[in-house]
KOLDO-80758 format. One record per residue (C-alpha): residue in one letter; y, z, x. Coordinates in steps of 0.02 Angstrom, whole numbers, plus 32768, in hexadecimal, padded with zeros to 4 digits. Layout:
REM KOLDO-80758
AYZX...
//
This chain:
REM KOLDO-80758
M375F9DBDB3F4N38189DC5B412A385F9D16B439S38EC9D72B4B2L38899D8FB54DS38CA9DC1B5E9A38A19D69B68CA382A9DEEB6BFT37C39DE8B62CT37CE9D25B602P37249CE5B607D36DD9C53B65BP373A9BB9B60EY36989B56B604S364F9BE3B599W363E9BECB4DDQ368E9C94B4E1F37379C39B51BV37209BA5B4ABD371C9C20B41AA37BC9C79B457V381C9BDFB46EK37E99BA8B3BEQ38189C5BB37BW38BE9C47B3D3V38DE9BA5B37CD38B49BE4B2CEE392F9C7CB2EAH39BF9C10B326F39999B69B2C1E3A1E9B92B238S3AA49BA8B2BCI3A719B0CB31CV3A7E9AA6B28AE3B299AF1B25FE3B649ABCB316L3B2E9A12B301A3B859A06B251E3C299A3BB297L3C2299C9B325V3C0E9941B2AET3CB4995FB260Y3D009913B2F8K3D329865B2E0S3D0B983AB3A2L3D26977FB3A0A3D3F9727B44AF3D649678B402E3E14963BB40FG3E869654B384Y3E3E9700B354D3E9397AEB371R3E7A97DCB423G3EA7988EB3F9A3E02989AB394L3DA19868B429E3DF798E1B494A3DDA996EB41AS3D26994FB416A3D1C994FB4C7H3D7299FDB4CER3CFF9A3EB44AV3C679A02B4B5A3CAD9A62B550E3CB69AFBB4F2L3C069AEBB4B6F3BCD9AE3B566S3C419B5CB5B1D3BE29BFAB564V3B379BD2B5A7G3B469BFEB659F3B929B6AB6B4D3BEC9B83B756E3C659AF9B738I3C9E9A8FB6A7H3D0199E5B6C4H3D5F9982B63EL3D6698E0B68ET3DAC982AB66EE3DAE978DB6E4T3E3A9712B6F0D3E3B9658B722D3EB995C3B709G3F1F962BB689Q3E829660B620T3E3E970DB607S3D8C9741B5E4G3D5597B4B558P3D559862B593A3CB398A3B5DCI3C789957B5F7I3C179989B689G3BD19A3BB69BR3B799A78B73EK3B149B0FB758H3ADE9B13B809A3A1F9B29B837A39DE9BB8B898G397B9BA8B92DN39089B11B926K390B9B05B86BP391C9A4BB82BT39C29A12B7C2V39AF99BEB715L3A349953B6D2L3A44994EB61BY3A9498B8B5DAA3AE59898B527H3B809855B4D9H3C009896B45ED3C5097F4B420V3C0B9797B383Q3C1396EFB330P3C9E96CCB2A9V3C6696F1B1F4G3C819647B1B4D3C9F9630B0F4L3CB296E9B0ABH3C7796ABB007A3BD3967CB04EW3BAD973DB077T3B6397AAB004T3BA49843B053D3C4D9865B0BCP3C1E981CB16DW3C6C98AEB1C2V3C19993FB168A3B64995DB19CT3B029952B0F6E3A539984B0D6R39E39913B065N39369938B056G39249998B0F8R398F9920B163L3A44991FB19AY3AAE9880B16EG3B56986AB1C0R3BA2980CB255G3B5C9861B2EET3ADC98CBB2A4A3A599861B309D3ABB97F0B379D3AE39849B3DCK3B2798F8B3BCA3A8D9934B397G3A669910B451I3AEB9981B483I3AB29A0AB419V39F699F0B45CH3A2E9A05B509R3A9B9AA3B4DBT3A169AF7B475A39949AD5B50AI3A019B33B57CR3A1F9BB6B50BA39639BDDB4EBL39469BC8B5A8N39CC9C51B5D4Q39919CBFB54BL38D89CAEB573F38D69CA8B62BG39829D04B653E3A239CB0B690Q39E59CC3B740H39549C4BB723G39929BE7B7C2L39709B41B776G3A0C9AC6B7A0L3A599A75B6FET3ADF99FAB6E6V3B1599ACB63AF3B6A990DB641I3BB698E5B587E3BFE9837B581G3C959806B520E3C7F973BB509E3BCD9716B4FCE3BD796C0B461I3C559642B4A3G3BD99612B534S3C09969EB5B8P3C7F9632B617F3CB296B7B697F3BFC9702B6A5A3BE796B1B75CQ3C8796EDB789F3C5897ABB754L3BC497AAB7B3Q3C1A975EB847N3CAA97DBB839H3C49986FB814R3BA29854B863Q3B9B98FBB8AFL3BB39958B80CL3B3898EBB7B4S3AAA98E8B837A3A049930B7E5D393C992BB80AT391F98F7B74FI399198B8B6D3V397298CCB613V39BF9854B59FA39D2988DB4E8D39F297EAB494T3956978FB458A38EA97AFB3B6N384B97FEB38BW37B3978FB35FG37AD97D8B2B4V37DB9878B255G376C9902B2A6V37339890B332P378F98A8B3D7A37A4981CB44EL37D99807B4FCT382E9760B51AT37FD9711B5C1S38499669B5AEL38E89614B564R390D955FB559G3999950CB5BAL3A3594BCB56CL3A989416B58CD3B0693B1B51DG3B679313B53AI3BB7927CB4D3I3B7491CDB4C5E3C089144B4ADV3BF19095B471T3C7C9013B478V3C748F66B433A3D278F31B444D3DCC8F71B46DH3E0D8F85B3C3P3DCC8F7AB30BV3DC58EC9B2CAH3DB28E93B20CS3CFB8E79B1D9G3D178DE4B16BL3D5D8D80B200F3CF08DB9B295G3C5D8E15B238G3BA58DCEB25DP3BA98D9DB30FM3BF98E53B339L3B9A8EE8B317D3BFE8F8EB2F0A3BFC901AB370I3BAD9090B2EBT3B22901BB2CDI3AFF9010B383L3B0D90C8B3A3A3A9090F0B312R3A169075B369I3A2290DAB40AI3A159188B3A8A39849142B35DE39259120B3FFL394491CCB43CH389B9205B3F3T37F491C1B3EBP37A69196B347D37529242B352G37F7929AB362D37E492C6B41CV388392AFB48BA386791FEB4CFV38CD9217B573N38649205B60BD3831928DB686L382F9325B610D3786936CB64CQ37599405B5EDS37329490B672R36F3952DB60AW368B9544B571T368195D9B4FED35E69629B49CA364F9666B410V363A961EB365Y36DF95F9B2FED36B595E5B248E36FA9540B1F9S37119594B157D378B9620B1B3Y37DC9599B20AR38079532B16ES383E95D6B10CQ38B19611B192S38F69567B1BBG3911952EB105T38BF947AB117V38C39408B080E38159400B02DG37BB9375B089L3818936CB11EH37AD933DB1BFL37B393ACB24AA37E09341B2E7G37769344B38FT36CE9362B3C7G366C93F7B409S367094A7B3C0L370494E7B365A372F956DB3D1D372D94FDB463R379D9481B415L381E950DB3F5W38099567B49FN37D194F1B526K37EB943CB4FAA389093DDB4FFA38F193D8B454L397F935EB431N3A029355B3A6I3A9792F5B36EI3B1A937BB347G3BAD9315B321I3BF09266B312D3CA9921BB32EA3CCA917AB2C1T3D239141B233P3D1591C6B1B3I3CE7917BB102S3D9591B2B0C1E3DE7913CB136A3D6B90AFB134S3DB38FF7B122N3D5E8F4CB13BS3D688F53B1EEI3CE38F52B277V3CEB8FFFB2C8H3CFD8FDEB37BT3CD09081B3CAA3C63911AB397R3C2791B3B3EDA3B9C9224B3D5K3B8892DDB41BF3ADB930AB443S3A8B93BEB46EM39F593D2B4CDR3979946BB4E0L391D9461B584G386B94BAB5ABP3849952BB634G384594CFB6E0M38BF9443B6A3E3956943BB70CP39F59419B6A8A3A4693A0B729Q39A49332B731V398C9327B680M3A4492F8B660Q3A27926BB6E1S39899239B67FV39E5923CB5E0T3A6D91C3B622D39ED9149B675Y398C9146B5CEV3A199127B55AK3A62909BB5CCS39BA903FB5DDL39BB9034B515N39E88F84B4C2A3AA48FA2B493H3AB88EEDB472G3B2A8EDDB50BA3BA78F6BB4BDR3BF08FD3B542V3B909084B548E3BD09124B5A6V3B7E91C7B5AFY3BF1925CB5D7P3B9992FAB60CG3BC093A4B5C4E3B96945CB5D5Q3AF19480B63CG3A8A951EB62AK39E5953BB691P39409576B634F38F39621B664I38459651B686V37F996F3B6C2E37589710B715S36EC9767B699D368B97C1B71AA37179820B755E36FE98DEB757T379C98FAB6F3I375D988EB669E36BD98EDB649L371C998FB647M37959949B5C8K370A9902B556T36B399A9B563S37519A02B543L37769993B4A3S36C4999DB462D36C89A5EB470A37779A6EB40EW374299E9B38EG36869A1FB37DS36629967B37AE363398F8B410A36CA98A7B459I36C197E8B481E3711976EB4F2T377B96ECB4B1G37F49667B4DDL38949643B47FG38D79598B44EG398795CFB462S39E295D5B503I3A479661B562P3A8C960DB600F3AD296ADB647V3A1E96E3B656A3A139656B6E8D3AAE969AB736L3A57973FB741V39C796EFB798E3A289694B810A3A94973AB82FF3A0497A9B843P39679745B878D38F897E7B89DA39249842B7F8N38A39840B763I38F997F7B6C6L38AF9838B623E38EF9807B57BI38CF986EB4E3A38FB985BB42CR398C98B8B3CDI395F9931B35EG393C9904B2ABT391E984FB2C8G388797F2B283N38449747B295W38CF96C9B294
//
């Protein structure tokens, strides 16, 4: 059967005839799809301060070109400004719905993470390199693959149904996701009409495993902050004053040690879990992917999947104190630790931040002054699994992959999803994997 079908001859999209047509179309175009992804990877699209802004702008222009030839009525190249700061460039493309057809918003981002130590790379990070059937390079998965997923889906839709299919389509390709989407809420506010949709598809999560598609129905929230301990107004000589006065690092260490129960669960009060999963996360897979040292005990109670997706997790991610190279026989008078906390679905960041503050200040600090300074906050996300669009997406994923799609959570946080929920409360939000990703 010819994969290029006119709107008049296109079979029922729920039939196996149509599924076969889609698969044939993908097979025929797969090489060019990969080439488009590889070309997009060459753009060093870093939104972080200190990097070449021109490369990020060039990436946005290329994204605009990729969507300009797939039937959009309008393409917008947008930036936002506030207090002298400018957002990463975003691309919004719009094809208006015909009649009473719904509108689908497709989200991805074109900015990427810095490459870090180049010597740690086996291949050039800005060249998509195939090894054992997989592509390696910065953005080949996160999230330039998501851009190509959306473009490819639109191309297939246009060719199999005809460009007059009537479905409303909007693409929103963000340019600063990797730095926390600081202007995302402003984009939603300023361009609400452009971005309004009935269903929102976010291509920025992961498959459950190679060959096993997944629909992400929950994300953990995120908050961070700083715990500061002060025992004196200046350092003092340990020979003259040591003994009666504990140093700030020791007291901070005692506080940190009390943040978890002996089993490894977060000890902070009022962190009730509201969601449970039936998925089984294999411990050997977790250990292999995370690179844990031999014999390390995994923290927490309950299933591994729940510990990763649905329960709170707390880590110390930085400490400010006297470095060893500058250590002297002085009692360290102040020390600080930054904590990062993942929140399970249903947990409210502001309430959890207050619980953390109350808990830390309730601990025995030997009378030292203890302060907790709140940082960034992002809400968790959960979607009702009985929504009609969920079932449609799972069916589509299962048909495409030839393997039963499953629902999963994601231990990471994507704070802008909560912004989407708040801006468009009636829209269905679906999160699918980037192409080529496996379990991670």
